[in-house]
C-alpha positions in Angstrom: 4.7 12.8 -11.0 2.0 11.4 -12.9 0.3 12.9 -15.8 -1.7 12.6 -18.9 -0.1 14.4 -21.6 -2.0 16.0 -24.3 -0.2 17.8 -27.1 -2.3 19.9 -29.3 -0.6 21.4 -32.2 -2.0 24.3 -34.1 -0.5 25.3 -37.4 -1.0 27.2 -40.6 -0.4 25.6 -43.9 -0.3 22.0 -45.2 -0.2 18.9 -43.1 2.6 18.6 -40.6 4.1 15.5 -42.1 4.6 17.1 -45.5 5.2 20.7 -44.6 8.3 22.6 -43.3 8.5 22.7 -39.6 7.8 26.3 -38.6 5.0 28.5 -37.2 3.0 25.7 -35.5 1.3 26.3 -32.2 1.7 23.5 -29.7 -0.4 22.7 -26.6 0.8 20.0 -24.2 -1.8 18.8 -21.7 -0.6 16.7 -18.8 -2.7 14.8 -16.2 -1.1 13.4 -13.1 -1.2 9.7 -12.3 -3.5 8.4 -15.1 -3.6 4.7 -15.9 -4.6 2.9 -19.1 -4.7 -0.7 -17.7 -7.3 0.1 -15.0 -9.8 1.6 -17.5 -9.6 5.3 -16.7 -9.7 6.3 -20.4 -12.9 4.5 -20.9 -14.6 7.0 -18.6 -13.4 10.0 -20.6 -15.7 10.0 -23.7 -15.1 13.5 -24.8 -11.3 13.1 -24.8 -11.6 9.7 -26.7 -13.9 11.3 -29.3 -11.5 14.2 -29.8 -8.3 12.2 -29.9 -8.8 8.5 -30.5 -11.6 8.6 -33.0 -9.8 11.3 -35.0 -6.3 10.2 -34.5 -3.8 7.4 -33.7 -3.7 5.3 -30.5 -0.3 3.9 -29.6 -1.2 0.8 -27.8 2.4 0.3 -26.7 3.0 3.7 -25.2 5.4 3.5 -22.3 7.2 5.6 -19.8 10.9 4.9 -19.2 10.6 5.3 -15.5 7.2 4.9 -13.6 7.9 7.7 -11.1 6.6 11.3 -11.3 9.6 13.6 -11.3 11.9 11.3 -13.3 9.3 10.8 -15.9 8.4 14.5 -16.2 12.1 15.3 -16.5 12.4 12.8 -19.3 9.4 14.5 -21.1 11.1 17.9 -20.8 14.5 16.7 -21.9 14.0 13.7 -24.1 16.5 11.7 -22.0 16.5 8.5 -20.1 16.9 8.8 -16.4 20.5 7.6 -16.4 21.3 10.6 -18.6 19.5 13.3 -16.6 20.1 11.8 -13.1 16.7 12.6 -11.6 16.2 9.2 -10.1 13.4 9.8 -7.6 10.8 12.4 -6.6 13.4 13.7 -4.1 16.9 13.2 -5.4 17.7 16.1 -7.7 14.0 16.8 -8.5 14.4 20.5 -9.0 17.9 20.2 -7.5 21.1 22.0 -8.5 22.0 19.7 -11.4 18.5 20.1 -12.8 18.5 23.9 -12.4 22.0 24.5 -13.9 22.4 21.7 -16.4 19.2 20.3 -17.7 16.5 23.0 -17.1 18.4 25.7 -19.2 18.2 23.2 -22.1 14.7 21.9 -21.6 11.8 21.9 -24.1 10.6 25.5 -23.8 14.1 27.0 -24.1 14.6 25.6 -27.6 11.2 26.8 -28.8 11.5 30.2 -27.3 14.8 30.6 -29.1 13.0 29.6 -32.3 10.4 32.4 -31.9 7.8 30.7 -29.9 5.6 32.4 -27.2 5.7 29.9 -24.3 3.2 29.3 -21.4 2.9 26.8 -18.6 -0.2 26.1 -16.4 -0.3 23.6 -13.6 1.9 21.1 -11.8 5.6 21.3 -12.7 8.0 19.0 -10.7 7.4 17.5 -7.2 10.0 19.6 -5.5 9.5 22.9 -7.3 9.5 25.5 -4.5 8.0 28.4 -6.4 11.0 30.7 -5.9 11.7 31.3 -9.6 10.2 31.1 -13.1 12.0 28.3 -14.9 14.0 29.2 -18.0 12.2 29.4 -21.3 8.7 30.4 -20.1 7.2 33.7 -21.1 4.0 33.1 -19.2 4.1 31.0 -16.0 1.5 29.6 -13.5 3.4 26.8 -11.7 2.1 24.8 -8.7 4.4 24.8 -5.7 5.3 21.2 -4.7 3.0 18.3 -5.5 -0.5 18.0 -6.8 -3.4 19.5 -4.8 -6.9 20.6 -5.7 -7.5 23.1 -2.9 -5.4 25.1 -0.5 -2.3 25.3 -2.7 0.2 28.0 -3.7 1.3 28.9 -7.2 4.0 31.1 -8.7 2.2 33.3 -11.2 4.8 35.1 -13.4 7.1 35.5 -10.4 4.5 36.3 -7.7 3.4 33.7 -5.2 -0.4 33.4 -4.9 -2.3 31.4 -2.3 -5.7 29.7 -3.1 -8.3 28.4 -0.7 -11.0 25.8 -0.7 -13.8 27.5 -2.6 -14.8 25.2 -5.5 -16.0 28.0 -7.8 -12.7 30.0 -7.4 -10.0 27.6 -6.3 -10.5 24.1 -7.8 -7.1 23.6 -9.4 -8.1 21.5 -12.4 -10.7 24.1 -13.4 -8.2 26.9 -12.7 -5.7 25.3 -15.1 -8.3 24.9 -17.8 -9.6 28.5 -17.4 -6.1 30.1 -17.4 -5.1 28.2 -20.5 -8.2 29.2 -22.3 -7.6 32.9 -21.3 -4.2 32.7 -22.7 -5.5 31.4 -26.1 -8.1 34.1 -26.2 -5.5 36.8 -25.4 -3.1 35.4 -28.0 -5.6 35.6 -30.9 -7.5 38.7 -29.8 -4.3 40.6 -29.6 -3.1 39.3 -32.9 0.2 37.8 -31.8 2.0 36.8 -34.9 4.4 34.3 -33.2 3.4 30.7 -32.6 2.9 29.4 -29.1 3.8 26.4 -26.9 1.3 25.9 -24.0 1.8 23.2 -21.4 -1.4 22.4 -19.5 -0.5 20.2 -16.5 -3.5 18.9 -14.5 -3.3 17.5 -11.0 -5.9 14.7 -11.6 -6.1 11.9 -10.8 -3.3 12.3 -8.3 -4.0 12.3 -4.6 -5.8 13.6 -2.6 -8.1 12.8 -5.5 -10.6 15.6 -4.7 -13.4 15.5 -7.3 -15.6 18.4 -8.3 -18.8 18.3 -6.3 -21.0 17.7 -9.3 -19.1 14.4 -10.0 -19.0 13.1 -6.4 -21.8 10.6 -6.9 -20.5 9.0 -10.1 -19.1 5.5 -10.6 -20.7 3.9 -7.5 -20.2 0.3 -8.8 -17.3 0.7 -11.1 -14.7 -2.1 -10.7 -12.6 -1.9 -13.8 -9.5 -1.8 -11.6 -10.1 -5.4 -10.6 -8.0 -7.0 -13.3 -6.7 -10.6 -13.3 -3.7 -9.5 -11.3 -5.8 -7.7 -8.7 -5.3 -9.3 -5.3 -3.1 -12.0 -6.9 -0.8 -12.6 -4.0 1.6 -13.6 -2.6 4.1 -14.0 -5.5 7.1 -16.0 -4.5 8.4 -15.9 -8.1 8.6 -12.0 -8.2 10.9 -9.5 -6.6 11.4 -9.0 -2.9 8.5 -6.6 -2.1 6.0 -8.8 -3.9 7.3 -12.0 -2.3 6.3 -10.3 1.0 3.0 -8.8 0.0 0.0 -11.0 0.7 -3.7 -10.8 -0.2 -5.5 -7.7 0.9 -7.7 -7.6 3.9 -11.4 -6.4 3.5 -10.5 -2.9 4.6 -7.8 -2.7 1.8 -10.3 -4.0 -0.8 -12.7 -1.3 0.2 -9.9 1.3 -0.1 -9.0 0.3 -3.6 -12.7 0.5 -4.6 -13.2 4.0 -3.2 -9.9 5.3 -4.5 -10.7 4.0 -8.0 -14.0 5.8 -7.9 -12.4 9.0 -6.7 -9.7 8.9 -9.4 -12.3 8.5 -12.1 -14.4 11.4 -10.7 -11.4 13.7 -10.8 -10.8 12.9 -14.4 -14.2 14.1 -15.4 -13.0 17.7 -14.9 -10.1 16.9 -17.2 -12.4 15.4 -19.8 -14.5 18.6 -19.7 -11.3 20.7 -19.8 -10.2 19.0 -23.0 -13.6 19.6 -24.5 -13.5 23.3 -23.6 -10.0 23.7 -25.0 -11.0 22.3 -28.4 -14.1 24.5 -28.3 -11.9 27.5 -28.0 -9.7 26.3 -30.8 -12.8 25.8 -32.9 -13.9 29.3 -32.1 -10.7 30.6 -33.7 -10.9 28.1 -36.6 -7.8 26.2 -35.4 -9.1 22.6 -34.8 -8.2 21.6 -38.3 -4.7 22.9 -37.7 -4.3 21.0 -34.4 -2.1 18.1 -33.6 -2.7 16.3 -30.3 -0.5 13.9 -28.3 -2.1 12.5 -25.2 -0.2 10.4 -22.7 0.7 10.0 -19.0 3.9 10.2 -17.1 3.2 6.7 -15.7 0.4 4.4 -14.9 -1.0 3.2 -11.6 -2.0 0.2 -9.6 -4.9 -0.4 -7.2 -4.6 -3.8 -5.6 -2.6 -5.5 -8.4 -0.4 -8.2 -6.8 -1.8 -7.2 -3.5 -0.3 -3.7 -3.6 -3.0 -1.4 -2.4 -2.0 1.7 -4.4 0.9 3.4 -6.1 3.4 3.2 -9.0 7.1 2.4 -9.2 6.7 -1.2 -10.5 8.0 -2.5 -13.9 4.7 -4.1 -14.8 2.2 -3.0 -17.5 -0.2 -1.2 -15.0 2.6 1.2 -14.1 4.6 1.6 -17.3 2.0 1.5 -20.0 0.1 4.8 -20.4 -2.5 6.5 -22.6 -0.8 7.7 -25.8 -2.8 9.4 -28.6 -1.9 11.5 -31.6 -4.2 13.5 -33.9 -3.7 16.1 -36.5 -3.6 16.9 -40.2 -2.0 14.1 -42.1 -2.3 11.7 -39.2 -4.5 8.6 -39.9 -7.8 8.6 -38.1 -9.1 5.9 -35.7 -6.3 3.4 -36.1 -4.1 1.6 -33.5 -0.4 1.4 -33.8 1.5 -1.3 -31.9 5.0 0.0 -32.3 6.6 0.9 -28.9 6.8 4.7 -28.2 7.9 6.4 -25.0 7.8 9.7 -23.0 11.3 10.5 -24.3 9.9 10.8 -27.8 7.8 13.8 -27.0 10.8 16.2 -26.7 12.2 15.5 -30.2 8.7 15.4 -31.8 7.7 18.9 -30.4 11.1 20.4 -31.3 10.7 19.1 -34.9 7.2 20.5 -35.1 8.6 23.9 -33.9 11.4 23.8 -36.4 14.1 23.7 -33.6 17.2 21.6 -33.9 17.1 18.4 -31.9 20.2 18.1 -29.6 22.5 15.3 -30.4 22.3 13.9 -26.9 18.5 13.3 -27.2 17.6 9.7 -26.4 14.1 9.8 -27.9 13.0 9.8 -31.5 10.7 12.0 -33.5 7.2 10.3 -33.7 6.5 12.1 -36.9 8.9 9.8 -38.6 6.8 6.8 -37.5 3.6 8.4 -38.6 5.1 9.3 -42.0 6.3 5.7 -42.4 2.9 4.4 -41.6 1.2 6.8 -43.9 3.6 6.2 -46.8 3.5 2.4 -46.5 -0.2 2.2 -45.7 0.6 -0.2 -43.0 1.1 -0.3 -39.2 4.0 -2.7 -39.8 7.0 -0.4 -40.2 10.4 -2.1 -40.1 12.7 1.0 -39.5 11.1 1.8 -36.1 12.5 0.4 -32.8 11.0 -2.6 -31.0 12.4 -2.1 -27.5 12.2 0.5 -24.7 14.5 0.7 -21.6 12.6 0.8 -18.3 14.8 1.8 -15.4 14.5 2.8 -11.7 17.6 3.7 -9.8 21.3 3.5 -10.2 22.9 0.3 -11.4 25.8 -1.2 -9.3 28.1 -3.8 -10.7 26.3 -7.1 -10.6 27.5 -10.7 -10.9 27.5 -12.4 -14.3 24.0 -13.1 -15.5 24.5 -16.9 -15.7 25.7 -17.0 -12.1 22.7 -14.9 -11.0 20.3 -17.2 -13.0 21.6 -20.4 -11.5 21.5 -19.0 -8.0 18.0 -17.8 -8.4 16.9 -21.1 -10.0 18.2 -23.1 -7.1 16.7 -20.8 -4.5 13.3 -20.3 -6.1 12.8 -23.9 -7.0 13.3 -25.0 -3.4 11.3 -22.2 -1.8 8.4 -22.8 -4.2 8.3 -26.5 -3.6 8.5 -25.9 0.2 5.6 -23.5 0.0 3.5 -26.0 -2.1 4.0 -28.8 0.4 3.6 -26.7 3.6 0.2 -25.5 2.4 -1.2 -28.9 3.1 -3.0 -29.3 6.4 -1.1 -32.5 7.4 2.1 -30.6 7.8 0.6 -27.7 9.8 -0.5 -29.6 12.9 1.6 -30.2 16.0 3.6 -33.4 15.8 1.4 -36.4 16.3 2.4 -40.0 16.6 3.6 -41.1 13.2 4.0 -37.6 11.9 7.4 -37.0 10.4 7.3 -33.2 9.6 5.8 -30.0 10.8 5.7 -26.7 8.9 5.4 -23.2 10.4 5.7 -19.7 9.2 8.5 -17.4 10.2 8.3 -13.7 11.0 8.9 -12.8 7.3 6.0 -15.0 6.1 8.1 -17.9 4.8 7.5 -21.5 5.4 10.1 -23.5 7.4 10.1 -27.0 8.7 10.9 -29.1 11.7 11.5 -32.8 11.8 9.2 -34.2 14.4 11.0 -35.7 17.5 8.5 -35.1 20.3 5.1 -33.5 20.8 6.1 -30.1 22.1 3.5 -27.4 21.4 4.1 -25.3 18.3 4.3 -22.1 20.2 6.4 -23.3 23.1 9.6 -21.3 22.6 12.9 -22.6 23.9 15.5 -20.7 25.7 17.5 -18.4 23.5 20.5 -20.7 23.2 18.3 -23.7 22.4 16.3 -21.6 20.0 19.4 -20.5 18.1 20.3 -24.1 17.8 16.8 -24.9 16.4 16.9 -22.1 13.9 20.3 -23.2 12.7 18.8 -26.6 12.2 15.9 -25.3 10.2 17.7 -22.7 8.1 21.2 -24.1 7.7 20.7 -27.8 7.2 19.8 -28.1 3.5 19.6 -31.9 3.7 16.5 -31.4 5.9 14.8 -29.5 3.1 15.8 -32.1 0.6 14.6 -35.0 2.7 11.2 -33.3 3.4 10.7 -32.5 -0.3 11.8 -36.0 -1.4 9.1 -37.5 0.8 6.5 -35.2 -0.7 4.7 -36.0 -4.0 2.1 -33.4 -4.8 3.4 -30.0 -5.8 0.3 -27.8 -6.1 1.0 -24.1 -5.8 -0.7 -22.5 -2.8 -2.1 -19.0 -3.4 -4.0 -18.3 -0.3 -1.2 -17.2 2.1 -1.7 -13.8 3.6 1.0 -11.3 4.6 -1.2 -9.2 6.9 -0.9 -5.5 6.4 -1.1 -3.1 9.3 -4.3 -2.1 11.0 -4.3 0.4 13.9 -6.4 3.0 15.6 -9.5 2.7 17.7 -11.4 0.7 15.2 -8.8 -2.0 15.1 -6.6 -3.5 17.7 -3.1 -2.1 17.8 -1.8 -5.6 18.5 -0.8 -7.7 15.6 -1.0 -11.4 16.3 0.2 -14.1 13.9 0.8 -17.8 13.7 3.2 -18.2 16.5 6.9 -18.6 15.8 9.9 -18.1 18.0 11.9 -15.9 15.7 13.2 -12.7 17.2 11.3 -9.7 16.0 11.8 -6.0 16.8 10.6 -4.5 13.5 7.3 -3.0 12.3 4.4 -5.4 12.0 4.4 -4.9 8.2 7.9 -6.3 8.0 7.1 -9.2 10.3 4.5 -9.5 13.0 4.8 -12.7 15.0 4.9 -10.9 18.3 2.8 -8.2 19.8 3.8 -4.7 18.5 2.9 -1.5 20.3 2.8 1.9 18.6 4.8 3.4 21.6 7.8 1.3 20.6 8.1 3.2 17.3 7.4 6.6 19.0 10.2 6.0 21.4 12.6 5.4 18.6 11.4 8.5 16.7 11.5 10.7 19.8 15.3 11.0 19.3 15.0 12.4 15.8 14.9 16.1 14.9 12.9 18.3 17.3 10.8 19.7 14.4 9.3 16.3 13.8 8.4 15.5 17.4 5.2 17.4 17.6 3.7 16.1 14.4 4.5 12.5 15.2 3.2 12.7 18.8 0.0 14.2 17.5 -0.4 11.4 14.9 1.0 8.2 16.6 -0.4 6.0 13.8 1.8 7.8 11.3 4.8 7.2 13.5 3.9 3.5 13.8 3.8 3.4 10.0 7.4 4.4 9.5 9.5 1.4 8.4 13.2 1.7 7.5 14.0 1.2 3.8 10.3 1.1 3.0 7.8 3.5 1.5 4.7 3.3 3.7 1.5 5.3 4.1 -1.3 5.5 6.7 -4.9 6.1 5.8 -7.9 7.1 7.9 -11.0 9.2 8.1 -9.0 12.4 8.0 -7.2 11.7 4.7 -10.0 12.7 2.3 -11.7 16.0 3.0 -14.2 15.9 0.1 -16.9 13.4 -0.8 -16.9 10.5 -1.3 -15.4 10.1 2.2 -13.7 7.2 3.9 -16.2 5.8 6.4 -15.1 6.4 10.0 -16.3 2.9 10.8 -13.6 1.4 8.6 -10.9 2.8 10.9 -7.3 3.3 10.0 -4.6 1.2 8.3 -1.0 1.3 7.3 0.5 -0.2 4.2 4.1 -0.4 2.8 3.8 0.0 -1.0 7.5 0.0 -2.0 11.0 -0.8 -0.9 14.4 0.7 -1.5 15.6 -2.6 -3.1 12.8 -2.3 -5.8 15.5 -1.0 -8.1 15.6 -2.5 -11.6 16.4 -2.2 -15.3 14.2 -3.8 -17.9 13.7 -4.4 -21.6 10.2 -3.9 -22.9 10.0 -5.4 -26.3 7.1 -5.4 -28.7 7.3 -6.7 -32.3 5.5 -9.1 -34.7 6.7 -12.2 -32.8 7.6 -11.0 -29.3 5.9 -9.2 -26.5 8.1 -9.4 -23.5 9.4 -7.8 -20.3 12.9 -8.8 -19.1 14.1 -7.3 -15.8 17.2 -7.4 -13.7 17.0 -6.1 -10.1 19.6 -4.6 -7.8 19.1 -7.7 -5.6 20.5 -10.0 -8.4 16.9 -11.1 -9.0 15.8 -11.6 -12.7 12.4 -12.0 -14.3 10.9 -12.6 -17.7 7.3 -12.3 -18.8 5.9 -13.4 -22.1 2.8 -11.1 -22.5 1.6 -13.0 -25.6 0.7 -15.9 -23.3 0.6 -14.1 -19.9 -0.7 -10.5 -20.5 -1.3 -9.9 -16.8 2.3 -11.0 -15.9 1.1 -13.5 -13.4 4.0 -15.9 -13.8 7.7 -15.2 -14.0 8.9 -17.6 -16.7 12.6 -16.8 -16.5 13.5 -20.5 -16.0 12.0 -21.3 -19.4 14.8 -19.4 -21.1 17.8 -21.1 -22.6 21.1 -19.7 -21.2 22.1 -18.3 -24.6 18.8 -16.3 -24.8 19.3 -15.1 -21.3 22.8 -13.9 -22.0 21.6 -12.1 -25.1 18.9 -10.3 -23.2 21.5 -9.3 -20.6 23.8 -8.0 -23.2 21.2 -5.8 -24.8 20.1 -4.5 -21.4 23.7 -3.7 -20.4 24.1 -1.6 -23.6 20.8 0.3 -23.2 21.3 1.2 -19.6 24.5 3.0 -20.6 23.3 4.4 -23.9 23.3 8.1 -24.8 21.8 9.9 -27.8 21.9 8.0 -31.0 23.2 4.8 -29.4 19.9 4.5 -27.5 18.0 4.2 -30.7 20.6 1.9 -32.1 20.4 -0.6 -29.2 16.6 -0.3 -29.2 16.3 -1.3 -32.9 15.7 -4.8 -34.1 19.1 -4.8 -35.7 20.8 -3.9 -32.4 23.4 -6.7 -32.8 24.9 -5.0 -35.9 25.9 -2.0 -33.7 27.8 -4.2 -31.2 30.5 -5.3 -33.5 33.9 -4.5 -31.9 32.3 -4.3 -28.4 33.2 -6.9 -25.8 
């Protein structure tokens, strides 16, 4: 789930920071999949004028998990993922633990108990099936399942309603805006005395990214998504999935451009919706009594590091989000650098509503930070945290950090040097007289070497027994690597290697040819594609699966061919987008794997006066470190620049945070975290 979150807080009395917390109306607006790094906020002038120019911008606003359902659950509970256990968009997203443990204690329940009238409009959680109205909501219009703009179903106060594809009546973004405005009108026109909480949860800019017709011609040449990390690939110094992701083909580049354009177009309806909402508040003389928090449940990437689209990565483009606050007593038009997170919204809203914040809340009340800034006339506030935990998945027991570091250093150093040398033309030819070495690429896009003994053709594969012997020679004999590298002198990094993504359908050949190697290969072309791969091979494997899936897969063979074990892949073609701007049929179809199951990690994201860093540990034992003061686009993993003592300190802090609960989360996030570790081993 992805979302821009706008919290408007209406209240009567003095400024929120100095008044007692009761009787304040709260509106929470959420958009789905909005970025900050790719420039989407720059194309929302009405929202920026309402929120940024008249409020505070948190430039270090983060989500603790860059995935839809886990992040939204953190917003509703104020808890890290390791405390609410919604790890993915499938596992326990609207599952039994959520329904019986966390949902009955979520945000609206506390405010409803404290006398609030509560209402929800829009997308809820990815796996919400529409069979019930969640606890704590007096008025409910919840989207069934994931974001759509047309042809969707909602639960409206317990009744399931189906909408069609008529823009004037059915466009979901406008429906959410209109129903929210109707609620505010009804509230004031009927003189309700109780305060209200409204959540407005937009589908934009989530897929299928259907823009309103009037915006379909905008942003023809917009390319703000092409940051310095755009198409920066491959990345041998990063985690497994990025080591195997190469530069995009022209068809992928075209896809990122069109998708960026469509995303910006969908956000125009959100921008207009925010404007309409404030117009209604102005109509009832409530703008001056309004506090607004605007953020997203996670960011997005479009070509960054060669990844065509998606989220799930621990980098700035996925974890940093729009985060604005406005309201009485809040400074206007200033930027605050202190790190804040999605888990802070829960305690902040409860404090505004006068409700008691549960002891097991991991987040912190943002009003405390705003008050500190106001009182001290400075954005440098010592008592606030400097670190956020970023997590994705469950953490197994890993080796000691020093052992992992040394192992990675040895492996990475040799692999990188090998890549540097093998990129040179003299090592890529067949063995000629006087030539000592020959490089070739394996099925998984890694460079390997042979010591020249004869002039056999590069693609002349030996018999299986002989081939196994050759592979053992290449992969197992470390002295061969060392000898080759010792004889090489220039160590320039090569950046033009491609890991070809899948192209299939009638516009592109279904055969995937690569530089020849003799490695065995019976996997999908995206995993490795040295040999010819036929779509029928995948269909034959899938034919034995559940009967209910057969018909769909046979009707769409390209989708079947895009299924890769342990990978998250998608296929794209002319039938994907049903509204303009469309995918040109002449571009054909393609398949891309955007994530892998081993992309599981735990990170420290630290921002203070001296440090701006991201430190991550992956389930694969891989570790990474980025100094964003010198490398803001995170192009280079500089973990090997760390002294062992610094590395062990980072590991210790991460170990504490990934198991924190309640007040201990804030303690280990603070600058003085070491003082809380006394007595701990």
